[in-house]
C-alpha positions in Angstrom: 6.9 -22.7 -15.9 3.5 -21.8 -14.9 0.3 -21.8 -17.1 -1.5 -18.7 -18.2 -4.4 -19.9 -16.0 -2.1 -19.9 -13.0 -0.7 -16.4 -13.8 -4.4 -15.1 -14.0 -4.8 -16.0 -10.4 -2.3 -13.3 -9.4 -4.2 -10.1 -8.5 -2.0 -7.0 -9.3 -3.2 -3.4 -8.7 -2.1 0.1 -8.7 -1.0 1.4 -5.3 -0.2 4.9 -4.1 2.3 5.2 -1.2 0.7 7.2 1.5 3.2 6.7 4.3 6.7 5.3 4.8 8.5 4.4 8.1 11.6 2.6 9.1 11.1 -1.0 10.3 11.8 -1.2 14.0 13.6 -4.5 13.9 15.4 -4.6 10.6 18.2 -2.6 8.9 17.1 -3.1 5.3 13.4 -3.1 5.6 10.8 -0.3 5.5 7.1 -0.2 6.2 5.0 1.3 3.5 1.3 2.1 3.7 -0.2 1.9 0.2 -3.7 2.9 -1.0 -4.8 0.1 -3.3 -8.4 1.2 -3.6 -9.7 -0.4 -0.4 -11.3 1.1 2.7 -7.9 1.6 4.4 -4.3 1.4 3.3 -2.4 -1.8 3.1 0.8 -2.4 5.0 3.7 -3.6 2.8 7.1 -4.5 4.3 9.9 -4.1 1.6 13.7 -4.4 1.5 14.1 -0.9 0.0 16.0 0.9 2.8 19.2 2.4 1.3 17.6 2.4 -2.2 14.9 5.0 -1.6 14.3 7.8 0.9 10.8 8.1 2.4 10.4 11.4 0.6 11.0 9.7 -2.8 8.3 7.1 -2.1 5.5 9.2 -0.6 2.9 9.7 -3.3 4.5 7.4 -5.8 2.3 5.0 -7.8 3.6 1.4 -7.4 2.7 -2.1 -8.6 1.3 -4.3 -5.8 0.4 -8.0 -5.7 -2.7 -8.0 -3.5 -3.8 -11.5 -3.2 -0.8 -13.1 -1.5 -1.1 -14.7 1.9 0.0 -12.2 4.6 3.6 -12.7 5.8 5.3 -11.6 9.0 8.7 -9.9 8.3 10.7 -9.4 11.4 7.5 -9.1 13.5 5.5 -6.8 11.1 2.7 -8.2 9.0 2.9 -7.5 5.3 -0.4 -7.6 3.4 1.0 -7.6 -0.2 4.1 -7.3 -2.2 5.4 -4.4 -4.3 7.1 -5.2 -7.5 10.7 -4.1 -8.3 13.5 -4.9 -10.6 17.1 -5.7 -9.5 20.3 -5.3 -11.3 23.4 -6.3 -9.1 22.9 -4.1 -6.0 20.5 -1.7 -7.6 16.7 -2.0 -6.9 14.2 0.0 -8.9 10.4 0.1 -8.3 8.0 -0.7 -11.0 5.9 2.5 -11.5 3.6 4.1 -13.9 4.2 6.8 -16.6 0.8 8.4 -16.2 -1.6 9.1 -13.3 -4.0 6.3 -12.6 -6.3 5.6 -9.7 -5.1 3.5 -6.8 -6.9 0.0 -7.0 -7.0 -0.1 -10.8 -6.1 -3.6 -12.1 -2.8 -4.2 -13.7 -3.5 -6.2 -16.8 
């Protein structure tokens, strides 16, 4: 278990998917560019290929952890992590039921 104080260190923000492309070196990964309220979109690498088409993701509001250390996934740097739920082989993105500005904090 982690303490509430540790949990408060996690920075979670609203992101809007602005672009999606296939990862050049991985069959299950995609590269997402997400507006999280900063000067330029963040690059997120996610294992969503086969679960979502690019057209389904573009414009979607997502939940993004923005203060993780960058990670290289099959040669592409990921500057955050989107949140999703998994049930067996099904993956579902955490999204919002109303419009809200990218960069808004998730409480």
